[in-house]
N, C-alpha and C positions, 0 to 999 in steps of 0.2 A: 675570062678565066684568071683565077688567082693561083700562084704556085708558091708551095713551100718546099722544104727540103725533101720530104717523103710523099706529100699529098699535093694534089690539084683540086681546086674548088671551081666547078663549072656552074654558072648561074644564068637564069633567064626569068623575066617577070612572069607571073601567072595571074589568072583571073579568079582563083580559088578564094582569095582573101586570107589565105594562111600560108606560111612557108611549108615546103614539102622537101623531103630528103630522099635521095637515092645513093646507094653505096656500091662501089666497084672495086673488088679486090681480086686481082688476077692470080691464078695459080703460078704463073711465071714469076711473080714478085714475092708471093708468100706461099711457099710449097705445102705446108702443113695445114690441115683444116682447122686445127686449134689456133694457129696464127691468124688465119683469115677471119674466123669467128671473133677473135679478140678485137681486131680492128673494127669490124662491123658493130660490135657491142659498144666499143668506146665511142665510135661515131655517133651511134644512136643516142648514147647518153649525153654527150656534149650538145647535140642538137636539142634534146629534150630540155636541158637547162637554159639554152639560149633562145629557144623558140619564141618566147614572148617579146624579145627585143629585135627580132629578125623582121625584115620586110617580106612582103608576099612574093617570094621567088621560089622557083623550082631549083633545088641545089643538088648537085651530084658531086659527092666527095669521092675522089678516085686516088687509089694508091698509085704512086708514080715511080717509086724506087724501092729497091729491097730493104727490108727492115733488119739488116744485120746487126747494127750497133745501137738501136734506139730502145729506150725503156718505155713502159706504159705512160709514165709521167710526160716523157718527151713527145709521145704521140698525142696525148691529150692537150698539151700546151700548144703544139703545132695546129691542131684542129681548132682550138679556141682562138688562136691568132688569126687563122683564116677567116673565121666567122666574124671576128672584130674588124678585120680589114674590109670584108664585104660590107658591113654596116657603114663604115667610114666612107667607103666609096659611094654607096647608094645615097647616103645622107648629103654627101658633097654634091652629087649630081642633081638631087631633088631639093637642094637648098632654096628656100624662098628668100627673095631679096628683102632686106630690112630697109625701112625709110632711113635715108642718111648714108646708106652703104655706098662707098666711093667706087666699088668695083662694078656697079651697074650704071650704064649710061642712059640718061633720059632724053628723048628727043625734043 
């Protein structure tokens, strides 16, 4: 799980071959339906733009803090940052050793 200021991104590899997104916006954190729908709409839009560069993972973007002082731009930037951090983490984990790489020991 990756955490931001207002969101948490849960992820798990899938066998579907494409990334998939789920969104969780609790009434406890976003009282008005308009606010919950805005968060979900922004999440889907950010995912749609980043989908081509994402690994085949099941993603759940969850609102984890109240949205009292955040703007639409702030929410969008945080979502983009979380997806970028996921990409970096997955690429670092699945990095193939390059010949001459000193970090890989050869028996």
